[in-house]
N, C-alpha and C positions, 0 to 999 in steps of 0.2 A: 154814940154813932156806929150801927152796927149794920145798917141797912145794903143791901145789894140794888144793883141797876141791871138788868137785863137790856141790852141793844140787840133787836131781834131784826131778821133783814126784810121784812115784810109782812103782810095781814095774814098770809096762809103761814106763817111760822108762829104768829102771836096766835091764832086761832089754835095750833095744838098745843102751846106753851100753856096755854089757859087750862087745857085737860089736866095739867100734871099737877104734881106736890109740889114743885120747886117752888121756894120764895123769893121775893123780891119785888121789886117797882116792874115797869117795863116803858123801854121805848123803842117806838117801831119805825124804822128807816124807810120810808116811802119813796126813795127817788132811785131815780138809774142815772147814775150820772155819765157813765160812759155813753148816753146817748144821746146826741144833739150838742148844740155847743157849753162851752164853758167861758170864764171870764178871769181875770186878775182883779177887775173893778166892776161892783155891783153884781157880784156872781150870784146871789138867790134871786135876783130882780132877772136878770139874764136866764136863769133857769125856770123862773117861775112863767115868763113869755113865753119860752118856747114849749113847756108842758103844755100852758094853757090853750095856747095857739094850736099846735098839731094835734092833742088829743082832747079838744075842745071840753077841757076842764076848766070850771069856774074859778076865778081867783080867789074865793074865798074857802073854798074846796081845798087848793093847794094849802094855804095859810091853816088850815084846820089838820090835814094830812101830811104836810111835810113842816113847814116852819115851827107849828105850835110843839110838836114831837123832839126838834131840833133844840129848843129854848128850854127843855129839860137838863141840858148839858150844863146851863147857867146853876144848877142846882147840884152841883158834884160833891158841894162840900158837905153835903148833906148824906153822903155813900162812902163806906170803908171799900168797897167792891165794885167794880164795875165788869160785869161779862159779855163778852161780845160774841154771838150768833152768827157766823156768815159762812159762805160757800165759798167753793173753788174756782168759779167763772169769774171772766173778765168784768161784770156787773158788779157782780158781790167784792171782787178784790179791790176794784177803784172807788165803791163805796166804804169800803174799810178804811182805806189810807185817808180819807177824807175824814171819816167818824174820828181815827186815832190822832191826825191832826188838829181835830178840834178838842179834843180831850188833853193834848199836850199843851195848851195854852189855858188848861184852868185846872192842871196838875194841884194836890196837895200832898204832902208827904206823905200821908198814910194810906194816899188811894192804892190799891191794886187793881190792877187791870188783866185779865184773862180771857184768853179767845179759844173758842170752840169753833173748828172750820175742815169738817172732815170732805175729804174728797171721794171716799167711797164709806160702804156700808153693810157688814155681814149678811146675806141672804138677799140682799137687793143687787141684782148682777148688772143694771143699769141706771147705776145710782147719780139723780142729777141736783139733787138739793134736798134740805131740810124740809121741805114742804110734802115729802112724799113718805117720810114717819108718822107714826103715829105717838099718842103721848109715852107709853112705854119706850118705844125705841128712843124718843126725844131726849127721857130722862135718862136713858143710859149713858146718853153722851156727856152730862154734867160732869163726871168725875173724870174724865179725860181734858179738861180744859187746860189750859199753857199758861203761865204766870209771863206776861209781857214783859221787857225791861227798858232802857234808855235806848238801847242799839234799835232796838225794835221801832219806837218812836221814831227816831232819828231817821231812821231808812225811809218811813213812811210819811213823813214831812217832806225828806228830799222829793220822794215821788210824787207826791201830792203837788208841790208848786211846781215841779216839772209839768204836770198834767195840765195845771190851769193855765198855764203858758202855752201848752201844745207843743212843747219841744219834743219831738218825735226822736231826734237824735241823741237827746241826752237820756230819755226814756230807753232807748234801744241800746245805747252802752252802759247803763248803770247796773252797778255791780249789788245786786241785793243780797250777797252774800256777809254783807254788814249786819243785817239782820239774823238774831237766833231763832226765830219763832215763825218768820213771815215766810215759810216756806214755798206756799202756794202763789204768792206774787210774782216771781220771776217769770213761770209759764203764761200768766195770766198778762202781763206786759208785754211778753214776745207775740202773742197772738193779737194784741191790740194795735202794737207798731207794725205788726204786719198787715193792716187794713189800710195801710199808707204806701205799701207796694204795688203798684198797679201794672194790668198788662193790657194793653191796648185800649187803656184808659179806664178799666175798670176794676176794682178792687175784687178780695178775694171771696166775699158774699155777692156781689155782683154777678161775677162770673161764674158761679156754681149757679145760681138760677137762668143766668143766662144757657148753661149749657143744659138745664133742664128743659127750658122752652124749646130748644133746639131737638131733645129728643121726643118733643110732643107733650111733656108733662106739663099742661099750664093751670092746675087745679090750684090756689093758694095753700089751701090744706094741706094738701099731699106734699107742694114743694116746701112747706116749713118744716114738717115731719121729717123729710129727707133731709134737710140741712141740719137739725137736731139731731139726729142720727150720726152724721158724721162729724156735727162739731159743737158737742155739748161743752166744750170750752168758753164758749161766748155768755151766753145767759140772756142774750138780748129779748123782750119781749116782743110776743109775733104780731102786737101790732109796729113795731119798729120794723120788723122784717117784710111785714105786708105794705109798709111805705116803700120800702125801698125795691119790692117787686113792682109796686104801679108806677114807680119811677123809671124802670127799664124799656129801653127802647123796645121797640114792636119789632 
């Protein structure tokens, strides 16, 4: 048993990864768990219903692109090493803790779990994520991977279970310092829980877009571009942000 499983944070990273000479199998994570509802029971059914209804995705496509990929974790006993390729934003950090919780339930004694999670990249001033890199740049990150330990998995599971309950008070107060390597989780949680603080009935994102509309900026593409310029920490999809804009009062 000397195989490596690379868990990649989406199709964009997968396409670049295929151009590298890095060996190993791949699992592509195609969910955006920070967007939409979650539940303690019937979790994946809740997610599937939301994604399919909101974004007009066929249930068979969700099965193939999300659930079939996740099922690869049932074969962890075939691997000696799992390498996680994720990013610093809210979407990626929430996805990451879900993956780590799933892995923690299927650990075998010889399995190494390693993380690659940059929040900057030399030569790229406005670094947003792995999808901006070419094959050589992506490959250069491979030696920087960090070996995760039991403390990291414990904190990830604590955060994940609080997230599925939407226990915002717990998430806001949670001390992630018990983790040795999940350095980017705390700012992501702060940004996420901050969305539950409302002013005049609107959260930070809604307020930002309402202020743009008051200034006469109503083009959705421009509005979303301005949002990303100010708040790269969130990582939400453009479709999700467009949905928020569409639901704002006139």
